N, C-alpha and C positions, 0 to 999 in steps of 0.2 A: 392535184392538189400538194404544194408545195411541199417537201418534210418539213418538217421542228425538228431542229438541233440547238443541244447544250453543251458547250463547248470547252475547254481546260479555259481559265480567263489566261486572255496574253501575258499577263506580269507574270504567270508561273512560269511560261516560259521564256522572258526574258531574263527571270532569275539564274534561271537556271544556266542559260545562256554568258550570264555575268560571271557566274562560279568559273565556267569553263576559261576565260577568258582572261579571269585570273589567274588562274592554275597556269592558262600558259603564258602569261607575261612575266610570272615567277621563273617557270623554265626559262624560258628567254633570259630572263634577266641570269639564275644562274651558269644556263650554256656560256653566257658572255662572260660572266666571271671566270668558270672555269678553264678558258680559250686566252685567259691572260688579260683580257682587257680591264682598262682603269679609269677610275673616274676623274673628270677635268681631262679628259684630251678626247678632244675634237674629233669625230672618225666621219660624220654626215650631218656638215649643218652646225645646230646648235646641240645635237644628240652624242655622246660620248659615249665609248663601248655596249657599257650596260646599262644604259638608258636605251640605245638602241637595241639590243636584243631583248628588254621587256616589251620593246612596241609592236615588235616584229612577233614576238611568242604572242602577244595579245592580241594582234591582228589574226595570226593563224587561230589561237581560241576564238575569234570573233565569225570566222568563218565556219569553222568545224562547231563551235557551241551549237549553230540554229538548226545544222540539220541531228546532233547527239540531242538535243534538249527536246525535239518536237519527234525523233524516234521515242524518246523516255516517256512520252506523255501522251503516245497514240494512245494505250487501253485506258488510261487515264479520261481523256477525251471519251473513248466509245461509250464507259462507262458513265460518264457525267449524260451521255445525249440517252441514257437510257433513262434513266432518276425520275422522267418525265411518269415513268410505267410502271415506280417500285411502290412496293407497302411501305407502312409507316415501319412496321418491322426490316423489311430491306434499307433503307435506310440509316436507321439504327444501329443494324450492323456494320454496313458500310462505313460511318465515324467510328465506329467500334476496332473497325479489321483496319484502317489508319491510322489510329493510335496506337495497335498492336505492332501495325508493322513500324511504324518512330521507332517504338522502344527497341525492337528488334534491329533496327536499322542502327541506333545510337549503341547499342553494347558490342555490337561488329566493327562501327566505326573509328569507335571511342581511341583504341589502341594508336589512330593513326598519329594521332595527334600529337602525341608522346616519339612520332618517329620522323625525322627526319625535319624539315622545314617548315614551323608552324604555320607560314602565311603559304604553302602550297596544303600539306597537309585538313586544313581547316574549312578552305572549299569543296575538297574532295568529301570530308565528312560531311558539309551541307548534303551535297550530292546522293552520297548514301543516301540520306534518313530522307529526302524527298523521294527517291526512287521506291525505296520499302516503307513507306506509308501511302504512297499511288498503290504498290501491287498490295496489300492489305486492303484496302478501299474496297480494291475489287475484285479478291476473295471474298471479302464479307459480303458484297450484294451479291454474289454466287451462289455462297456457302451461308447465308446470312445465319439460319434458325439451328444449324449444325453449332454457327459460331459463340450465339446466347446461351446455348446452353454449356459452353466452355467455361464462358465466363459468370454464369451461374444464372442466368435469368431466364423468369419463366417463359416458354415462347408464349408468344401474341395464339391469341384464341383467331387471330383473322384465315387463317387456314383450315384449321380445325371446326369451326363454330359454323355451320350450315347459315346460322343468321348474318352472317357476317358479309353475306357474299355478295350485299348491296355495295358495298365500300369497298370494294377490290376492283383494279383494272377491267375493260371488257375487253377482249380479242373477237376482234369480229369475222366472222365465217362471211365467203361467197354470197351463200346461200340468205343471209343474214339481210347482206348487202342489197341483193335482186329484190327479196321482197317485198321492202320499202316501208313495213308496216312498222319498225323501229323508230323511225320519226314519230307515228302518232305515238309510241308509248313514250317516248319520251318527253313529247309536248305536254302529255298525261303527265307530267311526271312522278313519272312509277321507273325511271333508268334517269342517269345524271351522270356526272363525274369523267374519268380519261379514259376513252376508247381508242386501241391499237387499231392499228390495221398494217399486217407484214406485208412485205414487196410481193411474198406469192399469191395475196388474195387482188391484190392490184394488177399483175400480169393476169391472171386469170379474168376477170375483169377487162381488161382492156384487148383478148385478146377476142374473146364474145363477141365487145364493139366493134373489133375489126373481119369477123368470119363474113360471111358472105350469106348464112340464111338471116335470113328479116328477124327469124324468131330471134334466135340466138343473139342478134346484132342488138334487136331491141333490147334484150336481156342485159346484156352487158355496160348498156348506156344509160341504163336505169342504174345499174347498180353506182354507177359511176356519179353521178346525179344525186344517188340517196348520200352518199358518202359528203359530194361537196354541201348537201343542203345542212347536211346533220354538224358538218363545222358551225356553219352562220349560230345553229341553236343557240340560246343562251344558257350558261350550265352545264354547257359539256365543253370538254377539250378531243379533237380528235388528233393523234400523236402518230406518223407514221416512226415504225422500228425499223431495225434494220435485219438482214436476212443473217441470223445467229444460228441457224442448222443448215449448210449450204449442202451438207452430207447426206441430206434427208431429201429426195426427190419428189415425193410426193405433197400434195398442200394440205391434204388432212394431218396426214403425220407432220407438218411441219407446225401445222398449226396447235396440235398436242403435246408436240415438246413445249413450243413457245411458252403456253400456256402452264404447262410446270415450271418451266425458266421461271418466268417472270411471276409466279404467283396470279396469274390473273383469272380469271372465269371466261369461258368458254360463250359465246353468243352467236346460237345455229338456229337452226329451223330442218336441219338433218337430223334427224333420230338414231340413223345408226353411226353417224359421229359422235352423236351426246353421248352412244351405252359408251362406245369405245374410249371417249375420254373419262367417262366414270370408272372402268376400269382400270385407270392411269390416274386412279387418284383427281381429277382436274375438274372444277367446277364447272357447273355447264348451265346457262341461263336458256331455255326450249322455248325461243317465241313459239315452238309449233305446240309444247307443250300446254303454255300459255292463254293460246288461244281455244283450246278443246276448255282449258279452265271456265274459261270468261263466257263460253257456248251456253245460250239460250239453254233452260230444262228443258222448253218444250218449243216444237216447229213445225210450220204448217204441214201436215200430216201426218201426225201422229197420232194415237190414240189413248184417252187418259181417264181416269176416273174421277170424278169430282160431288161431291154433296151440294146439292143446288138449294139454296138456304134460302133466296126473295127472288123476285121479279124483277125484271133488268126495265128502264126508260123506253122502252120501245115496246109494242103489242106483241106477244108469245113469246118475251125473254124469258128467261132466268139468270140469276147470277150464284156463282160459285167459287170456290176461294183453292188453289189448289196447298201444298205445305207451308211453301217459303212464301205465301201472301197476294201470289200473282191473281188478280180477278179473271174469272172466268165468266165470257158472256156467251149464255147456250141460244141458238135462236130456237122459236117452237117447242117449248121445253117448258112451258109456265106449268103446265101442268103436271110435272114433276117434281116442283118445287117439296121439300121437305125427304126425298130421296135421293139417294146414289146414282148417277148417269153415267153411262160412258158417251165420252164426247170425241166426235172427228175433229181433229184442229184445222179451219180453216184458213188461221192467219195470226200472227201475233205483233202488236203494236209497241211500240215501246216510243214511253212520255215520258218528259220530263219528274212524272210522279213513280215511274216506273213502269214492266210490262201488261201491255192485258189481254189475254187470248181469248178468239172467234171460233164457235165451232158451234157442230149440230149435234143433235143424238146420232149415234151412231147407226145405221142401217136407215138411216131419214133416205128419201129417195136425191134431195140436195148436196147428198156430203163429200162430194167430188168440190177439188180447192177451188174457188173461184178467180 
């Protein structure tokens, strides 16, 4: 699954490089003047000493500026790639951080405009402002909620309100990918939006897919196929993220740390991991808990008590209803209509109109499941 990355636009890098070129040209020009070069005296072809110094300085600035500019925007590039997994609160915090950084950079670099040559000071001033704005943007993303409190904004309820978990990006655990039911949940419309996949999860799935044991290999391949098919579903954006916690070796610990850092909900079937994540104040979407919540209240083999109200369609049948309205059809119980009967459930049928439960009176000779 190819990673999706969002990089700092090329014009930003080239603008920083141009500023370095201008500074280099100015330095070359001033250096040539300091050596006594004069205007109008040809030194190399049509270039006099001053212009030759400016050209050489600009060329040096072009070579050096590329590396300097790329090194300067590396952090910004990484932050931009992470924007796909950021909440609205963090995006706003990044914009506020960039603004604050630009203001701080302006205050720091303003004296440069009054010292020395203005033609050199101006590009340096622009370089400092862009760099501090980029730094502020990165800090704003990493410390969004604290920054918003500093500037007097009310903290968004995205993190603190349990009802808003549905609007958060989801960080997929290995168990959720292997299980595969996430595809059905997404198709049913209960999950949508951004799903984050950590490199540690992909590495774990790849390790399982390459294992010698057939069962482990099948589980790993299934997990990779689920992620690939999830990417194709409408309304879903699957995003590969960088390993931001290389110092944490355990996969579960990595996921908890990443979920906290990115303000994401952890999507898992691992109940123990879910407990640890909740202790660390991480929102959890536990598919196992969802399965238990959607499990039918009655399954084959259960014993239930039901008030029989009317005869059924077939001879000997009696019909009653559970508290949730589920119809219970009891064989050989027509003589018990009007009384409460203990029923052994033999089967449960799910239809477009709901569930129907079939059973026999407890103690009946044919109470074994058919």
